[in-house]
TIPARO-402182 format. One record per residue (C-alpha): residue in one letter; residue number from 1; z, x negated, y negated. Coordinates in steps of 0.05 Angstrom, whole numbers. Layout:
N
{aa a, i NUM, w Z, u X, v Y}
...
# end
This chain:
442
{aa m, i 1, w 324, u 467, v 138}
{aa k, i 2, w 309, u 408, v 81}
{aa r, i 3, w 253, u 400, v 40}
{aa r, i 4, w 244, u 336, v 67}
{aa d, i 5, w 236, u 359, v 139}
{aa f, i 6, w 198, u 419, v 113}
{aa l, i 7, w 146, u 369, v 91}
{aa k, i 8, w 148, u 330, v 151}
{aa s, i 9, w 138, u 391, v 186}
{aa a, i 10, w 85, u 420, v 152}
{aa a, i 11, w 43, u 352, v 165}
{aa g, i 12, w 52, u 350, v 233}
{aa t, i 13, w 34, u 427, v 246}
{aa a, i 14, w -28, u 427, v 215}
{aa a, i 15, w -75, u 363, v 212}
{aa g, i 16, w -101, u 357, v 143}
{aa i, i 17, w -62, u 416, v 107}
{aa v, i 18, w -44, u 395, v 40}
{aa l, i 19, w 23, u 391, v 27}
{aa p, i 20, w 66, u 429, v -29}
{aa q, i 21, w 111, u 399, v -75}
{aa v, i 22, w 171, u 414, v -125}
{aa v, i 23, w 159, u 439, v -193}
{aa f, i 24, w 230, u 440, v -238}
{aa g, i 25, w 262, u 447, v -167}
{aa r, i 26, w 218, u 495, v -129}
{aa l, i 27, w 160, u 493, v -78}
{aa c, i 28, w 92, u 513, v -99}
{aa p, i 29, w 64, u 552, v -42}
{aa p, i 30, w 34, u 519, v 2}
{aa p, i 31, w -52, u 524, v -1}
{aa s, i 32, w -99, u 536, v 56}
{aa a, i 33, w -115, u 478, v 100}
{aa n, i 34, w -169, u 434, v 93}
{aa i, i 35, w -228, u 431, v 154}
{aa n, i 36, w -269, u 382, v 171}
{aa g, i 37, w -272, u 356, v 105}
{aa g, i 38, w -293, u 417, v 71}
{aa p, i 39, w -262, u 437, v -6}
{aa n, i 40, w -189, u 448, v -13}
{aa i, i 41, w -168, u 528, v -28}
{aa l, i 42, w -109, u 516, v -72}
{aa t, i 43, w -60, u 556, v -96}
{aa s, i 44, w -35, u 553, v -174}
{aa c, i 45, w 24, u 521, v -193}
{aa q, i 46, w 41, u 500, v -259}
{aa a, i 47, w 19, u 451, v -295}
{aa l, i 48, w 71, u 397, v -324}
{aa t, i 49, w 55, u 350, v -390}
{aa p, i 50, w 40, u 274, v -372}
{aa a, i 51, w 100, u 255, v -403}
{aa e, i 52, w 146, u 312, v -372}
{aa d, i 53, w 110, u 299, v -299}
{aa w, i 54, w 126, u 222, v -301}
{aa r, i 55, w 197, u 246, v -319}
{aa l, i 56, w 204, u 281, v -259}
{aa r, i 57, w 169, u 245, v -209}
{aa s, i 58, w 203, u 173, v -229}
{aa t, i 59, w 276, u 196, v -234}
{aa g, i 60, w 275, u 237, v -168}
{aa p, i 61, w 320, u 227, v -112}
{aa g, i 62, w 317, u 158, v -76}
{aa v, i 63, w 273, u 115, v -133}
{aa v, i 64, w 288, u 49, v -130}
{aa w, i 65, w 231, u 32, v -187}
{aa a, i 66, w 182, u 59, v -223}
{aa t, i 67, w 123, u 28, v -268}
{aa d, i 68, w 84, u 67, v -321}
{aa f, i 69, w 46, u 14, v -356}
{aa s, i 70, w 36, u 53, v -414}
{aa e, i 71, w 118, u 49, v -421}
{aa s, i 72, w 126, u -21, v -387}
{aa p, i 73, w 60, u -68, v -407}
{aa g, i 74, w 98, u -135, v -399}
{aa a, i 75, w 107, u -115, v -325}
{aa i, i 76, w 36, u -140, v -315}
{aa e, i 77, w 50, u -204, v -338}
{aa k, i 78, w 122, u -207, v -309}
{aa f, i 79, w 90, u -198, v -230}
{aa i, i 80, w 22, u -230, v -239}
{aa l, i 81, w 5, u -290, v -199}
{aa r, i 82, w -69, u -315, v -228}
{aa n, i 83, w -111, u -358, v -192}
{aa p, i 84, w -141, u -415, v -241}
{aa g, i 85, w -212, u -408, v -216}
{aa t, i 86, w -215, u -342, v -238}
{aa p, i 87, w -218, u -318, v -319}
{aa a, i 88, w -148, u -294, v -341}
{aa d, i 89, w -166, u -235, v -371}
{aa w, i 90, w -197, u -207, v -307}
{aa t, i 91, w -125, u -169, v -288}
{aa k, i 92, w -96, u -147, v -352}
{aa l, i 93, w -66, u -94, v -388}
{aa d, i 94, w -117, u -44, v -418}
{aa p, i 95, w -83, u 0, v -469}
{aa t, i 96, w -136, u 53, v -479}
{aa e, i 97, w -120, u 68, v -395}
{aa g, i 98, w -78, u 94, v -367}
{aa i, i 99, w -49, u 169, v -335}
{aa r, i 100, w -25, u 177, v -410}
{aa r, i 101, w -73, u 130, v -433}
{aa g, i 102, w -28, u 84, v -459}
{aa g, i 103, w -42, u 32, v -416}
{aa a, i 104, w -59, u 12, v -346}
{aa l, i 105, w -72, u -52, v -300}
{aa r, i 106, w -137, u -72, v -307}
{aa q, i 107, w -173, u -114, v -256}
{aa y, i 108, w -246, u -132, v -265}
{aa c, i 109, w -289, u -170, v -228}
{aa g, i 110, w -362, u -195, v -259}
{aa a, i 111, w -424, u -199, v -224}
{aa g, i 112, w -438, u -264, v -173}
{aa s, i 113, w -357, u -276, v -174}
{aa a, i 114, w -294, u -267, v -145}
{aa n, i 115, w -223, u -251, v -174}
{aa g, i 116, w -173, u -290, v -142}
{aa h, i 117, w -113, u -255, v -187}
{aa k, i 118, w -57, u -213, v -149}
{aa w, i 119, w 1, u -168, v -172}
{aa p, i 120, w 50, u -173, v -115}
{aa r, i 121, w 107, u -126, v -139}
{aa p, i 122, w 177, u -138, v -101}
{aa f, i 123, w 211, u -78, v -73}
{aa s, i 124, w 278, u -100, v -99}
{aa p, i 125, w 290, u -131, v -176}
{aa f, i 126, w 288, u -197, v -204}
{aa p, i 127, w 362, u -217, v -229}
{aa a, i 128, w 366, u -202, v -299}
{aa d, i 129, w 387, u -257, v -330}
{aa s, i 130, w 337, u -297, v -301}
{aa k, i 131, w 388, u -343, v -276}
{aa f, i 132, w 379, u -342, v -202}
{aa n, i 133, w 363, u -419, v -178}
{aa l, i 134, w 335, u -428, v -118}
{aa p, i 135, w 341, u -497, v -82}
{aa a, i 136, w 296, u -554, v -133}
{aa d, i 137, w 275, u -583, v -68}
{aa r, i 138, w 232, u -534, v -48}
{aa g, i 139, w 189, u -532, v -112}
{aa f, i 140, w 237, u -485, v -163}
{aa t, i 141, w 247, u -528, v -220}
{aa t, i 142, w 274, u -469, v -270}
{aa g, i 143, w 291, u -415, v -224}
{aa i, i 144, w 263, u -349, v -234}
{aa g, i 145, w 247, u -336, v -308}
{aa g, i 146, w 278, u -380, v -362}
{aa n, i 147, w 219, u -364, v -413}
{aa t, i 148, w 204, u -314, v -473}
{aa t, i 149, w 163, u -266, v -431}
{aa g, i 150, w 216, u -241, v -382}
{aa v, i 151, w 236, u -239, v -318}
{aa q, i 152, w 179, u -273, v -275}
{aa w, i 153, w 154, u -310, v -205}
{aa p, i 154, w 160, u -384, v -214}
{aa n, i 155, w 100, u -416, v -239}
{aa s, i 156, w 79, u -347, v -254}
{aa g, i 157, w 7, u -364, v -279}
{aa q, i 158, w -13, u -408, v -226}
{aa a, i 159, w -49, u -408, v -159}
{aa p, i 160, w 0, u -367, v -107}
{aa s, i 161, w 30, u -420, v -65}
{aa a, i 162, w 96, u -437, v -24}
{aa t, i 163, w 119, u -470, v -81}
{aa n, i 164, w 120, u -405, v -128}
{aa y, i 165, w 110, u -340, v -81}
{aa h, i 166, w 134, u -345, v -4}
{aa y, i 167, w 214, u -349, v -19}
{aa w, i 168, w 232, u -282, v -51}
{aa r, i 169, w 274, u -251, v 19}
{aa y, i 170, w 308, u -201, v -28}
{aa g, i 171, w 298, u -124, v -14}
{aa l, i 172, w 270, u -127, v 60}
{aa y, i 173, w 259, u -66, v 99}
{aa g, i 174, w 252, u -67, v 174}
{aa h, i 175, w 286, u -41, v 244}
{aa s, i 176, w 365, u -49, v 247}
{aa s, i 177, w 345, u -96, v 306}
{aa y, i 178, w 336, u -149, v 249}
{aa w, i 179, w 382, u -135, v 197}
{aa n, i 180, w 442, u -185, v 224}
{aa t, i 181, w 388, u -243, v 229}
{aa t, i 182, w 406, u -302, v 194}
{aa r, i 183, w 356, u -338, v 156}
{aa e, i 184, w 350, u -409, v 130}
{aa y, i 185, w 377, u -382, v 62}
{aa a, i 186, w 419, u -327, v 83}
{aa t, i 187, w 454, u -319, v 21}
{aa t, i 188, w 384, u -286, v -2}
{aa t, i 189, w 350, u -261, v 50}
{aa p, i 190, w 395, u -188, v 53}
{aa w, i 191, w 365, u -126, v 83}
{aa e, i 192, w 360, u -64, v 56}
{aa w, i 193, w 406, u -30, v 110}
{aa i, i 194, w 437, u 30, v 81}
{aa q, i 195, w 406, u 92, v 120}
{aa k, i 196, w 410, u 160, v 140}
{aa p, i 197, w 456, u 166, v 199}
{aa g, i 198, w 428, u 158, v 262}
{aa s, i 199, w 369, u 130, v 244}
{aa v, i 200, w 352, u 53, v 258}
{aa t, i 201, w 290, u 32, v 215}
{aa r, i 202, w 297, u 32, v 135}
{aa d, i 203, w 230, u 67, v 120}
{aa f, i 204, w 202, u 78, v 52}
{aa y, i 205, w 147, u 108, v 7}
{aa v, i 206, w 100, u 80, v -42}
{aa q, i 207, w 61, u 123, v -99}
{aa v, i 208, w 6, u 91, v -130}
{aa r, i 209, w -45, u 123, v -177}
{aa m, i 210, w -114, u 83, v -191}
{aa k, i 211, w -186, u 93, v -212}
{aa i, i 212, w -243, u 50, v -181}
{aa s, i 213, w -312, u 41, v -216}
{aa a, i 214, w -380, u 79, v -177}
{aa s, i 215, w -405, u 1, v -180}
{aa l, i 216, w -358, u -23, v -132}
{aa f, i 217, w -381, u 31, v -86}
{aa s, i 218, w -449, u 11, v -87}
{aa v, i 219, w -493, u -18, v -30}
{aa q, i 220, w -504, u -76, v -54}
{aa n, i 221, w -430, u -99, v -59}
{aa l, i 222, w -412, u -74, v 4}
{aa i, i 223, w -471, u -119, v 39}
{aa a, i 224, w -445, u -178, v -10}
{aa n, i 225, w -372, u -169, v 7}
{aa d, i 226, w -376, u -169, v 81}
{aa h, i 227, w -374, u -95, v 77}
{aa r, i 228, w -303, u -82, v 60}
{aa g, i 229, w -258, u -96, v -4}
{aa k, i 230, w -177, u -99, v -2}
{aa l, i 231, w -147, u -46, v -45}
{aa v, i 232, w -71, u -49, v -40}
{aa y, i 233, w -22, u -82, v 10}
{aa i, i 234, w 47, u -76, v 34}
{aa d, i 235, w 73, u -140, v 58}
{aa l, i 236, w 119, u -192, v 58}
{aa c, i 237, w 124, u -239, v 0}
{aa g, i 238, w 73, u -301, v 9}
{aa g, i 239, w 36, u -259, v 63}
{aa g, i 240, w 25, u -249, v 138}
{aa n, i 241, w -9, u -227, v 184}
{aa g, i 242, w 35, u -154, v 190}
{aa e, i 243, w 14, u -139, v 124}
{aa l, i 244, w -13, u -69, v 120}
{aa v, i 245, w -77, u -63, v 74}
{aa a, i 246, w -118, u -3, v 50}
{aa f, i 247, w -193, u -22, v 45}
{aa s, i 248, w -230, u 5, v -21}
{aa p, i 249, w -283, u 11, v -6}
{aa a, i 250, w -300, u 16, v 71}
{aa e, i 251, w -359, u 8, v 115}
{aa t, i 252, w -378, u 32, v 186}
{aa t, i 253, w -385, u -15, v 248}
{aa s, i 254, w -459, u 3, v 258}
{aa g, i 255, w -485, u -21, v 189}
{aa n, i 256, w -489, u 46, v 157}
{aa y, i 257, w -449, u 52, v 99}
{aa v, i 258, w -387, u 105, v 81}
{aa s, i 259, w -369, u 66, v 23}
{aa h, i 260, w -318, u 124, v -18}
{aa r, i 261, w -284, u 131, v 52}
{aa s, i 262, w -205, u 112, v 56}
{aa r, i 263, w -186, u 63, v 118}
{aa f, i 264, w -123, u 27, v 128}
{aa y, i 265, w -108, u -25, v 175}
{aa t, i 266, w -65, u -92, v 194}
{aa n, i 267, w -88, u -161, v 177}
{aa f, i 268, w -63, u -182, v 251}
{aa n, i 269, w -136, u -159, v 281}
{aa g, i 270, w -176, u -137, v 220}
{aa y, i 271, w -191, u -75, v 263}
{aa d, i 272, w -178, u -1, v 235}
{aa l, i 273, w -116, u 17, v 254}
{aa e, i 274, w -141, u 62, v 304}
{aa n, i 275, w -173, u 13, v 342}
{aa m, i 276, w -106, u -9, v 359}
{aa v, i 277, w -91, u 48, v 395}
{aa l, i 278, w -168, u 73, v 428}
{aa g, i 279, w -201, u 16, v 435}
{aa n, i 280, w -262, u -16, v 410}
{aa g, i 281, w -320, u 24, v 388}
{aa p, i 282, w -323, u 74, v 345}
{aa v, i 283, w -253, u 115, v 332}
{aa n, i 284, w -218, u 156, v 294}
{aa a, i 285, w -216, u 125, v 216}
{aa q, i 286, w -167, u 174, v 192}
{aa p, i 287, w -120, u 208, v 248}
{aa g, i 288, w -77, u 258, v 238}
{aa s, i 289, w -119, u 293, v 187}
{aa a, i 290, w -168, u 347, v 175}
{aa w, i 291, w -225, u 298, v 193}
{aa a, i 292, w -189, u 260, v 249}
{aa t, i 293, w -246, u 282, v 297}
{aa t, i 294, w -306, u 282, v 247}
{aa c, i 295, w -286, u 213, v 213}
{aa k, i 296, w -305, u 160, v 256}
{aa t, i 297, w -308, u 83, v 240}
{aa n, i 298, w -394, u 94, v 254}
{aa s, i 299, w -385, u 160, v 216}
{aa a, i 300, w -447, u 147, v 161}
{aa d, i 301, w -439, u 220, v 128}
{aa p, i 302, w -383, u 215, v 85}
{aa n, i 303, w -381, u 286, v 81}
{aa l, i 304, w -345, u 270, v 149}
{aa c, i 305, w -294, u 240, v 117}
{aa w, i 306, w -237, u 244, v 64}
{aa s, i 307, w -272, u 202, v 5}
{aa m, i 308, w -248, u 174, v -60}
{aa p, i 309, w -270, u 196, v -120}
{aa e, i 310, w -315, u 153, v -172}
{aa d, i 311, w -290, u 139, v -246}
{aa e, i 312, w -231, u 186, v -245}
{aa w, i 313, w -161, u 180, v -225}
{aa f, i 314, w -127, u 196, v -158}
{aa t, i 315, w -67, u 182, v -117}
{aa f, i 316, w -39, u 149, v -56}
{aa l, i 317, w 31, u 162, v -24}
{aa f, i 318, w 46, u 124, v 34}
{aa h, i 319, w 105, u 130, v 76}
{aa v, i 320, w 115, u 63, v 125}
{aa i, i 321, w 166, u 66, v 178}
{aa p, i 322, w 173, u -9, v 202}
{aa g, i 323, w 185, u -22, v 276}
{aa r, i 324, w 199, u -79, v 321}
{aa q, i 325, w 167, u -140, v 338}
{aa n, i 326, w 117, u -156, v 391}
{aa t, i 327, w 109, u -231, v 410}
{aa v, i 328, w 65, u -208, v 466}
{aa m, i 329, w 9, u -187, v 418}
{aa g, i 330, w -3, u -254, v 387}
{aa t, i 331, w -43, u -275, v 440}
{aa y, i 332, w -91, u -204, v 428}
{aa q, i 333, w -110, u -217, v 361}
{aa y, i 334, w -182, u -206, v 371}
{aa n, i 335, w -169, u -143, v 424}
{aa p, i 336, w -117, u -108, v 385}
{aa h, i 337, w -124, u -47, v 440}
{aa g, i 338, w -102, u -102, v 496}
{aa g, i 339, w -46, u -118, v 456}
{aa y, i 340, w -22, u -45, v 443}
{aa q, i 341, w -27, u -25, v 519}
{aa n, i 342, w 16, u -91, v 528}
{aa a, i 343, w 61, u -76, v 478}
{aa t, i 344, w 138, u -66, v 492}
{aa y, i 345, w 148, u -21, v 417}
{aa k, i 346, w 101, u 30, v 387}
{aa d, i 347, w 152, u 52, v 345}
{aa t, i 348, w 115, u 35, v 271}
{aa g, i 349, w 102, u 93, v 228}
{aa v, i 350, w 44, u 101, v 180}
{aa e, i 351, w 23, u 158, v 138}
{aa v, i 352, w -21, u 169, v 78}
{aa w, i 353, w -35, u 223, v 30}
{aa a, i 354, w -77, u 226, v -22}
{aa h, i 355, w -92, u 266, v -91}
{aa k, i 356, w -145, u 281, v -140}
{aa r, i 357, w -162, u 309, v -198}
{aa g, i 358, w -160, u 392, v -206}
{aa e, i 359, w -117, u 398, v -128}
{aa t, i 360, w -48, u 419, v -140}
{aa g, i 361, w -19, u 388, v -79}
{aa y, i 362, w -23, u 324, v -24}
{aa t, i 363, w -82, u 323, v 30}
{aa l, i 364, w -56, u 286, v 94}
{aa i, i 365, w -108, u 234, v 103}
{aa h, i 366, w -79, u 191, v 158}
{aa r, i 367, w -18, u 188, v 202}
{aa r, i 368, w 7, u 169, v 263}
{aa v, i 369, w 86, u 167, v 270}
{aa l, i 370, w 130, u 166, v 336}
{aa s, i 371, w 123, u 245, v 364}
{aa s, i 372, w 198, u 250, v 377}
{aa p, i 373, w 256, u 200, v 369}
{aa t, i 374, w 256, u 180, v 438}
{aa a, i 375, w 182, u 172, v 436}
{aa n, i 376, w 136, u 113, v 432}
{aa d, i 377, w 69, u 131, v 412}
{aa a, i 378, w 65, u 110, v 344}
{aa y, i 379, w 33, u 32, v 326}
{aa a, i 380, w 46, u -32, v 360}
{aa w, i 381, w 64, u -88, v 306}
{aa y, i 382, w 58, u -159, v 300}
{aa w, i 383, w 105, u -192, v 246}
{aa s, i 384, w 70, u -257, v 241}
{aa a, i 385, w 111, u -274, v 170}
{aa t, i 386, w 94, u -342, v 124}
{aa t, i 387, w 157, u -392, v 147}
{aa e, i 388, w 214, u -401, v 104}
{aa s, i 389, w 188, u -467, v 82}
{aa y, i 390, w 147, u -526, v 78}
{aa y, i 391, w 201, u -567, v 111}
{aa n, i 392, w 212, u -529, v 186}
{aa n, i 393, w 173, u -476, v 233}
{aa t, i 394, w 221, u -421, v 215}
{aa a, i 395, w 191, u -353, v 224}
{aa g, i 396, w 194, u -306, v 152}
{aa p, i 397, w 237, u -231, v 164}
{aa i, i 398, w 207, u -194, v 215}
{aa g, i 399, w 192, u -132, v 153}
{aa f, i 400, w 174, u -112, v 92}
{aa n, i 401, w 194, u -129, v 15}
{aa e, i 402, w 128, u -126, v -27}
{aa f, i 403, w 79, u -79, v -57}
{aa e, i 404, w 15, u -112, v -79}
{aa i, i 405, w -49, u -104, v -118}
{aa n, i 406, w -108, u -151, v -92}
{aa a, i 407, w -181, u -162, v -111}
{aa y, i 408, w -198, u -194, v -55}
{aa m, i 409, w -262, u -177, v -24}
{aa g, i 410, w -293, u -183, v 43}
{aa s, i 411, w -260, u -237, v 96}
{aa r, i 412, w -274, u -297, v 44}
{aa n, i 413, w -264, u -265, v -17}
{aa s, i 414, w -343, u -257, v -28}
{aa p, i 415, w -378, u -255, v -92}
{aa s, i 416, w -391, u -190, v -114}
{aa e, i 417, w -466, u -170, v -131}
{aa q, i 418, w -452, u -123, v -192}
{aa a, i 419, w -390, u -122, v -233}
{aa w, i 420, w -337, u -74, v -218}
{aa t, i 421, w -274, u -49, v -250}
{aa r, i 422, w -205, u -11, v -220}
{aa w, i 423, w -143, u 11, v -259}
{aa f, i 424, w -78, u 20, v -229}
{aa d, i 425, w -18, u 59, v -260}
{aa q, i 426, w 50, u 95, v -248}
{aa i, i 427, w 72, u 60, v -183}
{aa i, i 428, w 143, u 84, v -150}
{aa f, i 429, w 188, u 56, v -97}
{aa s, i 430, w 233, u 104, v -69}
{aa h, i 431, w 269, u 114, v -4}
{aa e, i 432, w 252, u 193, v -4}
{aa f, i 433, w 191, u 229, v -8}
{aa i, i 434, w 149, u 230, v -73}
{aa p, i 435, w 127, u 293, v -107}
{aa c, i 436, w 60, u 297, v -119}
{aa p, i 437, w 39, u 291, v -193}
{aa k, i 438, w 31, u 360, v -230}
{aa d, i 439, w 1, u 324, v -290}
{aa g, i 440, w -73, u 352, v -277}
{aa v, i 441, w -105, u 277, v -287}
{aa g, i 442, w -106, u 257, v -209}
# end
C-alpha cells in the first residue's frame, strides 16, 4: 500500500486518530486515538532541527511552492494587497518571529479598529520576467511587476479591486468537467489538469503554520465582531461565494462562546459546512474527528471540541477536492440544507488536520469526502465567482487558484474591542500530502 493511501485509510478508519508522518523516509509509529477531546497519547519519534524539518517538507513530493518568511521576507510585499484605510504596518514582516525566529507575516489590529489588508498567494507563480501584460483597458498599465521590489499584484498597495486583483486566472484547480472551458482570455486561464490516472478532479493540499494572541479569543472581541473572525481562505483570485473559509475565533449559535474552536464554512451560506448536510440548529462542527459527536454548533464547553492554542504556534493542513457546480443552490443561500438536498453533485471533499506543540503527528479535525468513487455523499458546492471583467457578465472559473490570509472580522469587518495579533509562517502548496512538522515548535 502506498504511503498516501495508508494515511487516508488511517483517517477514515478511526475518527480523530493522530496520523503518522515520515521522518527521513520512514513512518513514525501511529499513536493512540484521541477520544472525545481528551489528551493525545503520542509515541516518540525523532525530532528534527527547524532548518532540516523545513527542507524536507518544502522539497517533498508534489510541492508546487513553499514560503518560509525567514528565507523570503520579500514575499510579504510581493503579494500583499493593502487597504488605504488601514495603517500600512498592520500587515508586515515581523523579523523577530517565525518558526525559525527569522521572520513571519504579522497581522495586527488595534483596539476599536479593523484591519482591511489581505495577503492572497496564487497557486501559480507570476512570470519571473515581470513582463506579463494584461489588457490595458482592464486597468493594467504596466502589467504585473515593473518595479524594483519584485513581481507583484498590479497596483499592489492599493485597495483590492477589479483592476488589480480579479483577473489572475492561472493555476486553476477544479473538476475535469470544466478543464476545457474557454474563458474571456483563454490564453491566460489554463487549468492545472495533469492528475493521477483515473482521477476526475485536481485536488491539492495547503499547509500553514500560525500563532494567535490570546486577546483575539476574548468574549468582548467575539461580541464586537459578530461572534466570528476569518483566518484563512481558499478561493479564486478576486473572490466569490464559493470560497472555503476557516474561522478564528468562532462562536456557538446559542450565544455561548467557544472561542478557541476551529470551524469551516463556505461564504455562499455563511453556516458551518455541516449545516449544508444536516440542516439548521446544533450540528456537527468537526465532522469525522474524535469530537464529531460532541462538538456541536451550540457546544458551550471548549473541551468538547478541538481548540486552538493561545500565543503559541500550531499547524493546519487542508486537503481540498473540488467538485462540480450546483447552480440550483443559488436559490437556497439561507437554507443550505435545502440546497444540499436538491443538489445534483455532492462530490466536493474537505479534510483538515491540525498539529500543536508537543505532538508528534496530525490530529484529524474535519473530514467529509466521498465514501467511494461512485458515491455522492460529500459536500455540494456553489461556485459563484467574480465576473471576468467589468465589461461583461461572464462568470469566473469554477475552481480555486489562491490561498489567502485575511484579517476580516464578522460579516462587516467590525471593529475589535481589544487589540490582537496573528502571525503566519511556512506555507506550502502541494499536489501531495505534506508531512507533519517535526521541529517541536507546533
